[in-house]
N, C-alpha and C positions, 0 to 999 in steps of 0.2 A: 374830982371828976376827970380831970384830966388823965388820971391814971386810968379811970374806966374807959376812956376814949381809947387810949393807948392800948389798953388789954383787949378792948374790942377790936381794934385795928389789928392787933396782933394774932387774935383768935381768927379773923378774916384771912390774914396773911397765911397762917397755918392751915386753915381750910383750903385756901388757894393752892398752897404748897403740897398739901395732901392730894388734891384733885390733880396737880401737875404730876406728881409722883405716879399716881393712878394711871394718868394718860400716858406717861412714860413706860409703864409696864404693859399698857395696851400696845403701845407703838413697838415695844420689844417683841410681844407676842405676834403683832403683825409680821414684823420684819422677820421673824422665825418662820412664820407659816410661807412668807414670800420666798424665802430661802428654799424651803421645802418644795414649793411649787416650781421655783427655778429649775431645782434638780430634777423633778418631774418633766418639765418641758425639755430639758437637755436630753433626757432619755427618750422622750417622744421624738425629739428631732433626730436623734440617731436612728430611730427604728424608721423614720419617715425617709431618712436618706438611704437606708438599707432597702426600702420598698421602692424608691425611686430607681434604684440600680435593678432591682427585679422586674419593675415595670418596663424599664428600658430594654431589658433582655426578651421580655414576653412581646413588647412592640416589635422588635427586630425579627422574632420567629414569626410573628403574624404578617409581617411584610414579606418574609421568605416564603410562607405558605401562600400568600396571596399571588406572589409572582409564580409560584409552582401551579395554582389553581388556574392561572391565566395561560399555561401553557398545556393545560389538560383538556381533553374533548369530553364533551357530554355523551350521555348514553345514547341520545338520538343521533348525534355526529358519529358515533362509532357504529350504530347499527346501519347508518346510511352508507359509511365506508366499507363495512362488511358486505352490504348487499352489491355494490358497485363492483367491489373486488371478486364476489362470487360470480357476477355476471361475465365480468372479463376471464375469470378463470374457466367459466363453461365455455366460453367462446375459443379459447386456447386449447382446451380439452377437444373439442369438437374438430379444430383445425389438426391438431395431433392425431387424433383418430383417422381423418381423412387421409393425412400424410402417410400414416403406418399401412392403411389399406392400399394406397398408391404403391408404397413400397413392396408390399406382398404382391400385387399384381405385377409390378415391374419385375420382381425376382421370377415370378412363374412365367412371364413373357420372356426373359432372358434365358430361362432354363429350357423352354421349348425351341427357342432360336438356336442354342447351343445343340439340343438333339438333333434338329434339322441339319445343323452344320456338321455334326459328328456323322450322320447318315450320309450327307452328300461327300463328306472327306473319304468315307468309307467307300462310297460308290466310285468316287474319282480314283481312289488307291486301287480298288478292284479293276477299273478301267485301265490305269496306268499299268498294272501288273499284266493284264491281257494283252496290251499293246507291246509291253517289253518282251512277253513271250512270243508274240508273233514277229516282233522284230528280231528277236533273238539278241536283245541287247542285255548287258550285264553291268549294272551299275550298283 
């Protein structure tokens, strides 16, 4: 009977060892899977680091573009500027036309004065020549 009990205990221990052995295999499988997952996580981590660098570049570009946009004018602002500039240009053009007309008038006035002076000098020259002849002067 004692032998039976020992055999029975031995069978129980054998079953337990078999269970433990089976658990050991499962643990090995789990460890293998964990190592595979660890490799995947490392690959994903490398990709995320690469993406972080790219996102940093993209963020920097967005900041640069935002700064440029702050310096740009809107279509409405541009149109308002063009309208103001056109009004100023029209005023300047009107002033230039007036000055040009005044210049032409001044040139014509000076031409008439020169003609009058030329006629007067001709008259004075003729008169001087007559006086010279009458006085019989020679110079």
